[in-house]
C-alpha positions as CSV (number, residue, x, y, z in Angstrom):
1,X,0.0,0.0,0.0
2,X,1.2,3.6,-0.6
3,X,1.7,6.1,2.2
4,X,-1.5,8.0,1.2
5,X,-3.6,4.7,1.2
6,X,-2.3,3.8,4.7
7,X,-3.1,7.3,6.0
8,X,-6.7,7.0,4.4
9,X,-7.2,3.6,5.9
10,X,-6.2,5.0,9.2
11,X,-3.2,2.6,9.5
12,X,-0.9,5.4,10.0
13,X,-1.5,8.9,11.6
14,X,-0.8,12.2,10.1
15,X,1.2,14.4,12.3
16,X,0.9,18.3,12.4
17,X,3.7,20.2,14.2
18,X,2.8,23.4,15.7
19,X,-0.8,24.1,16.8
20,X,-1.4,27.8,16.5
21,X,-3.6,29.8,14.0
22,X,-2.4,27.6,11.2
23,X,-1.8,24.1,12.7
24,X,-4.9,23.9,14.9
25,X,-7.5,24.4,12.0
26,X,-5.4,21.9,9.8
27,X,-5.3,19.3,12.6
28,X,-9.0,19.4,13.3
29,X,-9.9,19.5,9.5
30,X,-7.8,16.4,8.9
31,X,-9.0,14.6,11.8
32,X,-12.5,14.4,10.3
33,X,-10.9,12.1,7.6
34,X,-7.8,10.6,9.0
35,X,-6.0,10.0,12.4
36,X,-4.1,13.0,13.4
37,X,-1.5,13.6,15.9
38,X,-1.3,17.3,16.9
39,X,2.1,18.2,18.4
40,X,3.1,21.3,20.1
41,X,6.0,21.9,22.7
42,X,3.8,24.3,24.6
43,X,2.3,22.1,27.3
44,X,0.1,24.8,28.6
45,X,-1.5,25.1,25.0
46,X,-1.9,21.3,24.8
47,X,-3.5,21.2,28.2
48,X,-6.0,23.7,27.0
49,X,-6.9,21.8,23.8
50,X,-7.4,18.6,25.9
51,X,-9.8,20.4,28.2
52,X,-11.6,21.6,25.0
53,X,-10.4,25.1,25.0
54,X,-9.3,27.0,21.8
55,X,-6.6,29.3,22.8
56,X,-6.5,30.8,19.3
57,X,-10.1,31.8,19.5
58,X,-10.3,31.0,15.8
59,X,-11.9,27.5,15.5
60,X,-13.8,27.6,18.7
61,X,-14.0,25.5,21.7
62,X,-16.9,23.4,20.5
63,X,-14.7,22.2,17.4
64,X,-11.8,21.6,19.6
65,X,-13.8,19.4,22.0
66,X,-15.6,17.6,19.1
67,X,-12.4,16.7,17.2
68,X,-10.5,13.5,17.3
69,X,-7.0,15.0,17.2
70,X,-4.6,13.4,19.6
71,X,-3.1,16.5,21.2
72,X,0.4,16.0,22.7
73,X,3.6,17.6,23.7
74,X,5.3,14.1,23.9
75,X,7.8,13.9,21.0
76,X,7.8,10.1,21.1
77,X,4.3,10.2,19.9
78,X,5.6,11.2,16.5
79,X,7.2,7.9,15.7
80,X,4.0,6.5,14.5
81,X,3.7,8.9,11.7
82,X,5.3,9.2,8.4
83,X,3.6,12.3,7.0
84,X,4.3,15.4,8.7
85,X,3.1,19.0,8.4
86,X,5.1,21.7,9.9
87,X,3.1,24.9,10.7
88,X,5.3,26.8,13.1
89,X,5.8,30.7,13.2
90,X,8.3,32.5,11.1
91,X,8.7,35.9,12.8
92,X,11.5,38.5,12.2
93,X,14.4,39.5,14.4
94,X,15.7,42.9,15.3
95,X,16.7,44.6,12.1
96,X,13.8,43.0,10.2
97,X,15.9,39.8,9.6
98,X,14.1,36.5,9.2
99,X,14.0,34.4,12.5
100,X,13.9,30.7,11.4
101,X,14.6,29.3,14.8
102,X,11.1,27.7,15.1
103,X,11.2,25.9,11.6
104,X,14.8,24.9,12.4
105,X,13.7,23.4,15.7
106,X,10.6,21.8,14.2
107,X,13.0,20.3,11.6
108,X,15.1,18.9,14.4
109,X,12.1,17.4,16.2
110,X,10.8,15.8,13.0
111,X,14.2,14.6,11.8
112,X,14.7,12.7,15.1
113,X,11.3,10.8,14.3
114,X,11.9,10.2,10.5
115,X,11.6,6.8,9.0
116,X,12.1,5.5,5.5
117,X,9.3,6.5,3.1
118,X,8.3,9.6,5.2
119,X,7.1,12.9,3.7
120,X,7.6,16.2,5.4
121,X,5.6,19.1,4.3
122,X,6.4,22.7,5.4
123,X,3.5,25.4,5.8
124,X,5.5,28.1,7.4
125,X,6.0,31.2,5.5
126,X,9.6,31.4,4.3
127,X,11.8,33.0,1.6
128,X,12.6,30.8,-1.5
129,X,15.0,28.2,-0.8
130,X,14.4,27.6,2.9
131,X,12.9,24.2,2.6
132,X,15.8,22.9,0.5
133,X,18.8,24.9,1.8
134,X,17.8,25.0,5.5
135,X,15.3,22.4,6.4
136,X,16.5,19.3,4.5
137,X,20.1,19.5,5.9
138,X,18.6,19.6,9.5
139,X,16.3,16.7,8.7
140,X,19.2,14.5,7.1
141,X,21.5,15.4,10.1
142,X,19.0,14.4,12.8
143,X,17.8,11.3,11.1
144,X,20.8,9.9,9.3
145,X,18.7,9.5,6.4
146,X,19.0,10.8,2.7
147,X,16.5,13.2,1.2
148,X,15.3,11.9,-2.1
149,X,16.3,8.3,-1.2
150,X,14.9,7.7,2.3
151,X,12.5,10.4,2.7
152,X,10.7,13.4,0.7
153,X,9.9,16.9,1.3
154,X,7.1,19.3,0.1
155,X,5.8,22.8,0.6
156,X,2.3,24.2,1.0
157,X,2.1,27.7,2.2
158,X,-0.7,28.4,4.7
159,X,-3.4,30.8,3.6
160,X,-5.3,31.0,7.0
161,X,-6.8,34.4,7.7
162,X,-7.7,34.5,11.3
163,X,-11.1,36.1,12.2
164,X,-12.5,35.6,8.6
165,X,-15.6,33.6,8.5
166,X,-15.9,33.7,4.7
167,X,-12.5,32.6,3.5
168,X,-11.8,29.5,5.5
169,X,-9.3,26.6,5.1
170,X,-11.7,24.5,3.3
171,X,-12.9,26.9,0.6
172,X,-9.6,28.5,-0.2
173,X,-7.4,26.9,-3.0
174,X,-4.3,25.4,-1.6
175,X,-1.0,25.7,-3.2
176,X,0.9,22.5,-3.0
177,X,4.5,21.4,-4.2
178,X,6.9,18.4,-3.9
179,X,10.5,17.6,-4.5
180,X,9.4,15.4,-7.5
181,X,6.2,14.3,-9.1
182,X,5.5,11.3,-6.9
183,X,5.8,13.5,-3.8
184,X,3.7,16.2,-5.4
185,X,1.0,13.7,-6.1
186,X,1.0,12.3,-2.6
187,X,0.9,15.7,-1.0
188,X,-1.9,16.9,-3.4
189,X,-4.0,13.9,-2.6
190,X,-3.6,14.4,1.0
191,X,-4.6,18.0,1.0
192,X,-7.6,17.2,-1.3
193,X,-9.1,15.3,1.5
194,X,-9.9,18.5,3.2
195,X,-9.7,21.5,0.7
196,X,-13.0,21.5,-1.0
197,X,-11.9,24.3,-3.4
198,X,-9.1,22.2,-4.5
199,X,-5.3,22.4,-5.0
200,X,-2.9,24.1,-7.2
201,X,0.1,21.9,-8.2
202,X,3.1,24.5,-8.2
203,X,6.0,23.7,-10.5
204,X,8.6,23.5,-7.7
205,X,9.0,24.0,-4.0
206,X,10.7,27.4,-4.5
207,X,7.8,28.5,-6.8
208,X,5.5,27.7,-4.0
209,X,7.6,29.4,-1.4
210,X,7.9,32.5,-3.5
211,X,4.0,32.7,-4.3
212,X,3.4,32.9,-0.6
213,X,5.5,35.8,0.2
214,X,4.6,37.8,-2.8
215,X,0.8,37.5,-2.0
216,X,1.2,39.4,1.3
217,X,4.0,41.7,-0.1
218,X,1.5,42.7,-3.0
219,X,-1.3,43.5,-0.5
220,X,1.3,45.5,1.8
221,X,2.5,47.6,-1.1
222,X,-1.1,48.5,-2.2
223,X,-2.1,49.6,1.4
224,X,1.2,51.6,1.6
225,X,-0.1,53.5,-1.4
226,X,-3.4,54.3,0.3
227,X,-1.6,55.3,3.4
228,X,0.6,57.7,1.4
229,X,-2.4,59.1,-0.3
230,X,-4.1,59.6,3.0
231,X,-1.1,61.6,4.4
232,X,-1.1,63.7,1.1
233,X,-4.9,64.4,1.1
234,X,-4.7,65.5,4.8
235,X,-2.0,68.0,3.8
236,X,-4.6,69.1,1.0
237,X,-7.6,69.2,3.2
238,X,-9.3,66.4,1.1
239,X,-11.0,63.5,2.8
240,X,-9.4,60.3,1.7
241,X,-12.6,58.2,2.1
242,X,-14.5,60.4,-0.3
243,X,-11.6,60.2,-2.9
244,X,-11.4,56.4,-2.7
245,X,-15.2,56.1,-3.1
246,X,-15.3,58.3,-6.2
247,X,-12.2,56.4,-7.8
248,X,-13.8,53.0,-7.2
249,X,-16.6,53.7,-9.6
250,X,-14.2,52.9,-12.2
251,X,-14.2,49.0,-13.0
252,X,-10.4,48.4,-12.8
253,X,-9.9,50.4,-9.6
254,X,-8.3,48.2,-7.0
255,X,-10.4,48.5,-3.7
256,X,-7.6,49.0,-0.9
257,X,-8.0,51.4,2.2
258,X,-5.4,53.1,4.5
259,X,-5.0,51.6,7.9
260,X,-2.6,50.0,10.3
261,X,-0.7,47.1,8.9
262,X,0.5,44.6,11.7
263,X,0.0,40.9,12.3
264,X,1.9,37.8,11.6
265,X,1.8,37.9,7.9
266,X,1.5,41.2,5.9
267,X,3.7,43.0,8.4
268,X,6.5,40.4,8.2
269,X,6.4,38.4,5.0
270,X,7.7,41.2,2.8
271,X,11.0,41.3,5.0
272,X,11.6,37.6,4.0
273,X,11.3,38.5,0.4
274,X,13.6,41.5,0.6
275,X,16.1,39.6,2.8
276,X,16.6,37.0,0.1
277,X,16.7,39.8,-2.4
278,X,19.6,41.3,-1.0
279,X,21.4,37.9,-0.5
280,X,21.1,37.8,-4.3
281,X,22.6,41.1,-4.7
282,X,19.4,42.9,-5.3
283,X,18.1,45.8,-3.5
284,X,14.4,46.2,-3.2
285,X,12.8,49.5,-4.0
286,X,8.9,49.4,-3.9
287,X,8.6,46.6,-1.1
288,X,11.0,48.3,1.4
289,X,9.4,51.7,0.7
290,X,5.9,50.3,1.3
291,X,7.2,48.7,4.5
292,X,8.7,52.0,5.7
293,X,5.3,53.8,5.0
294,X,3.2,51.1,6.8
295,X,5.6,50.9,9.7
296,X,5.3,54.5,10.4
297,X,1.5,54.9,10.4
298,X,0.9,54.1,14.2
299,X,3.3,57.1,14.9
300,X,1.6,59.2,12.4
301,X,-1.9,58.8,14.0
302,X,-0.4,59.5,17.4
303,X,1.1,62.7,16.2
304,X,-2.1,63.8,14.7
305,X,-3.8,63.2,18.0
306,X,-1.3,65.5,19.7
307,X,-1.7,68.1,17.0
308,X,-5.3,68.1,17.4
309,X,-5.3,68.4,21.2
310,X,-2.9,71.5,20.8
311,X,-5.2,72.9,18.1
312,X,-8.2,72.7,20.5
313,X,-6.0,74.0,23.4
314,X,-6.3,71.0,25.4
315,X,-3.9,70.2,28.2
316,X,-2.1,67.2,27.3
317,X,-0.9,66.6,30.9
318,X,-4.7,65.9,31.8
319,X,-5.9,64.3,28.8
320,X,-7.8,61.1,28.9
321,X,-7.6,58.9,25.7
322,X,-9.5,55.7,25.3
323,X,-8.3,53.3,22.6
324,X,-10.8,50.7,21.2
325,X,-8.9,47.6,20.0
326,X,-5.5,46.1,20.4
327,X,-5.4,43.0,18.1
328,X,-3.9,43.4,14.6
329,X,-7.2,43.2,12.9
330,X,-11.0,43.2,13.5
331,X,-12.9,40.3,15.1
332,X,-9.8,38.5,15.8
333,X,-7.9,37.5,19.1
334,X,-4.3,37.7,17.7
335,X,-2.3,40.6,19.0
336,X,1.1,39.6,17.4
337,X,2.9,42.4,15.8
338,X,-0.2,44.9,16.3
339,X,0.4,48.4,15.2
340,X,-1.8,49.7,17.9
341,X,1.0,49.5,20.2
342,X,2.9,52.1,18.1
343,X,0.2,54.6,18.9
344,X,0.4,53.8,22.6
345,X,4.1,54.0,22.6
346,X,4.3,57.3,20.7
347,X,1.4,58.8,23.2
348,X,3.5,57.6,26.0
349,X,6.5,59.8,24.8
350,X,4.2,62.7,25.4
351,X,3.3,61.6,28.9
352,X,-0.1,60.0,27.9
353,X,-1.0,56.6,29.1
354,X,-4.2,55.8,27.2
355,X,-6.9,53.3,28.4
356,X,-7.2,50.3,26.1
357,X,-10.2,48.1,25.6
358,X,-10.5,44.9,23.4
359,X,-13.2,42.3,23.9
360,X,-11.2,39.7,21.7
361,X,-7.7,40.1,23.1
362,X,-6.6,37.9,26.0
363,X,-5.7,40.2,29.0
364,X,-2.8,38.1,30.3
365,X,-1.3,37.8,26.8
366,X,-1.6,41.6,26.4
367,X,0.1,42.3,29.6
368,X,2.9,39.7,29.0
369,X,3.6,40.8,25.4
370,X,3.3,44.6,25.7
371,X,2.7,45.5,29.6
372,X,-0.8,46.7,28.6
373,X,-3.6,46.3,31.2
374,X,-6.7,46.0,29.3
375,X,-9.9,47.6,30.5
376,X,-13.7,47.0,29.8
377,X,-15.5,49.4,27.6
378,X,-17.6,50.1,30.7
379,X,-14.5,51.3,32.4
380,X,-14.2,54.1,29.8
381,X,-15.5,57.4,30.9
382,X,-14.7,61.1,31.2
383,X,-12.7,60.7,28.0
384,X,-11.3,63.7,25.9
385,X,-10.5,61.5,22.8
386,X,-11.7,58.1,21.5
387,X,-9.6,56.2,19.0
388,X,-11.4,53.5,17.2
389,X,-8.2,51.6,16.3
390,X,-9.6,48.1,15.5
391,X,-13.2,48.1,14.1
392,X,-14.4,45.1,16.0
393,X,-18.2,44.4,15.6
394,X,-19.0,45.2,19.2
395,X,-17.5,48.6,18.5
396,X,-18.9,49.3,15.1
397,X,-22.4,48.5,16.6
398,X,-22.1,51.5,18.8
399,X,-24.0,54.8,17.8
400,X,-23.0,58.3,18.1
401,X,-25.1,58.5,21.2
402,X,-23.3,55.5,22.7
403,X,-19.9,57.3,22.1
404,X,-21.4,60.4,23.7
405,X,-21.4,58.4,27.0
406,X,-17.7,57.8,26.9
407,X,-16.7,61.5,26.8
408,X,-16.4,63.9,29.7
409,X,-19.0,66.8,29.7
410,X,-18.0,70.1,28.1
411,X,-15.6,70.9,25.3
412,X,-15.4,69.3,21.8
413,X,-15.6,65.5,21.7
414,X,-12.5,64.3,19.7
415,X,-13.1,61.0,17.5
416,X,-10.4,59.3,15.7
417,X,-11.9,56.7,13.4
418,X,-8.7,55.3,12.0
419,X,-10.2,53.2,9.2
420,X,-13.1,55.6,8.6
421,X,-15.8,53.1,9.5
422,X,-18.4,55.9,10.3
423,X,-19.7,58.7,8.3
424,X,-17.9,61.9,9.1
425,X,-21.1,64.0,8.5
426,X,-22.9,62.1,11.3
427,X,-20.2,62.8,13.9
428,X,-19.5,66.4,12.9
429,X,-23.4,67.1,12.9
430,X,-23.2,66.1,16.6
431,X,-20.3,68.4,17.5
432,X,-17.4,66.0,17.2
433,X,-14.0,66.9,15.9
434,X,-13.7,63.7,13.6
435,X,-10.4,62.2,12.0
436,X,-9.8,59.3,10.0
437,X,-7.0,58.2,7.7
C-alpha cells in the first residue's frame, strides 16, 4: 500500500507540528478524515486543547472538544507517523531579519522521528530556498537518512486568515508542491481530503515559497499606497474616504483602504522576500518603501492626536484617551505584531497613558507581550479622545449616542476613527471633531 492509502485507511496517523492559528485548523480538519497527532511544545497550550479550550479563538471551543485530534507535547508520539506537516511561526528579528529558529527546531524534532518512506511538508512562510537549503540538511543530520532516497519533502504555504468567517481553510485553494512528481502527487491527494476548493500544483518548492511571500507583499504595497495618499490628502484638506469612493466607480480600480498594517503575515512576510533579494545582490525599492510607510502609520496617527489636542487648546498633561481595539485586525484575538502599540508608545512619549479596551484580546497575553492592562468598555468614561483603532463588531455597533457616554462633559468631543468606519458627517453634525486616515 502507498503512504496515502495507509493514511486514508487509518493505518498510519498524520502529524501536525505546531498548533497555533495555522496548525490547529489543519489538525481539526484532517481529523475528520484521518487519524491525526497534533504536536506542540507548549504544554499549557496542549492542556487547554485537551480540556476543550481553543486558545487561538479562531476555530472555537466546540470544534476542539468535538475533534478526534490526539493532542500531545510528547515527542515520542511522532514515531508512529510518516507524514508530517510543519506549521510553526516565522517571525522577524531586530533589524527585520528573518527568524527561522522555530522552523529549524521543528525540523530537528521531525528529523529525530523520521523513518524511511516519510514525507515532510512545510507550511510556514519562508523566503524561496529555505525548505531545501535550511530544512533538508537539518532533517538529514538528525535522522541519518538521505532526502530523495529515504524520505521526501514538500511545501504548501498556509493561507489561514484569522477571524475571517468567509475565507476558510476548506474553501480556499491550496498551493502544494513536492521535490518530485511522486511526492507532489501524494501531497496533493492528502490535502484534497480537506480542501473543498481544490489544490494548485506548483511547479517547484521554490515557486510555492515565492508565491506565498508575494501574496502578502502585494497587499502590503497596495495598502502603503493608500496610506501615502491619506497623508497627502490630509495636507491638501481632502477626505481620503471620499476620494477612494469616487475612484472606485471605475471598473478596474483596486479597492484598498488606508490603515495600520500589523499581524503575523502582511507586516512580516515582505521582509523575508527583501532579505533574500539582498542575499542575491538585489536591493528592493518598492517593497521596502511600502514597508517603511506602513511601519510609521501608528506614529503618524499618534502625532495627529497630539496636534489636534494642541489645536483645540487641550492640556495634554490631563488628557484622557481611550483606545478601542488592540489586536492586529478586527474580530480576531491575535495581538502579534499589532501596530496599535505604536500609537500607545508614541502617546507615552508625550506623557499620555491611554486606556485600552478589546473584547477579543486575551488580557494576560496583552500584559505579557506589551505590558498593557486592558480595561472593559464600561470602564471608559470622562474621555477627551476616543480612538477606534480596530473596528471589532462590538465597537462598530455603537452609535454616536453610545460614544457620547464615553466622553467628559463640556468641550469638543474628539473622535479618531482610523479606518473611517463611520460617516464623518454624522459625527460632525453632533459636535465632534472627527479624524480618519
